[in-house]
N, C-alpha and C positions, 0 to 999 in steps of 0.2 A: 503494500498501500504504499501510495507518493503522495504529494498535496497536488490536489489537482483531480487523482484519480475519483473517475463518475462509477459508483454503483446503484444496485439498486434495495431500498429497504422493505427487509421481509419482515418487520417484524411486527409487535402489535404496542406496541407500550407508547408509540405514535401514530396512530390509526391515519387521519390525516394524511400521511405520506405513505401507509404501506405500495407497494407496489410502482413509487414513484420514484427515478432517477433523481441524486443526491450527489454531489460533488463536497469532498473530503476538502478541510482549511486546516483543519488542526487533530490531533491526538492529545487525550490526557491517559494515561497507561492508569491503570485500575491500581485506588490504593492513594494517586497524590492527592493533594488537598488541594481542591478546585479554587479558593483562595491563595494559593500562594502564585507569587508571580513568574514562577519558574514551572507549574504544573501543567503549560500546555506544549507540547513540541508542534514546534511552528516549520520548520524549514525539515526537506529530505534528508542531511546530513542527519541529524537528530532522530529522522522516523525510522531511516536506515537501519539506526544503529541498535533501536530501539528490538526487541523479541513483540508483537505486536499477540495481544491474549483476546481471546470472545469477550471477557469482562474490560476491556479497555471501553473507554468512551470517545465516540471520533465528534468533534461540530464540522456539522456538514450543512451545507444551502439545498433545499429542495430549488428542484427545478419546475416555472410556474410555463407549462403550456402554455393557455389564452394568450399570454402576456411576451414566449418565447425568450426570456429569458431566469437567470440564474435571481432567487430570493436574496434580498439585502439578509435576511431575516436568518440566522440557524437556528440548531437544533442536537439535541447531543445522543444519539443512539449510541449504543453496546458496538463494539464491532463484529461480534458474532450477527448482528443482525441486520448486515452488510455483504450481496453479492453478486458478482459479475453480473 
């Protein structure tokens, strides 16, 4: 997984997003403190050095079909809920 990759959200935590394409913006490793300044991995080098865990959170932008663009609002599903 790298920043900018596109996946399909297959989970049920964010029901409105199920089946929609989403673009990876960052990864928050499982167990990281979300309030910490270094909780998120924003660059490909950090992401590649990290062993992705299905429990990691992935900050994603959903695609808005009717406007033909990526949303500026992000969500943070589990890595295990994203598929190619």
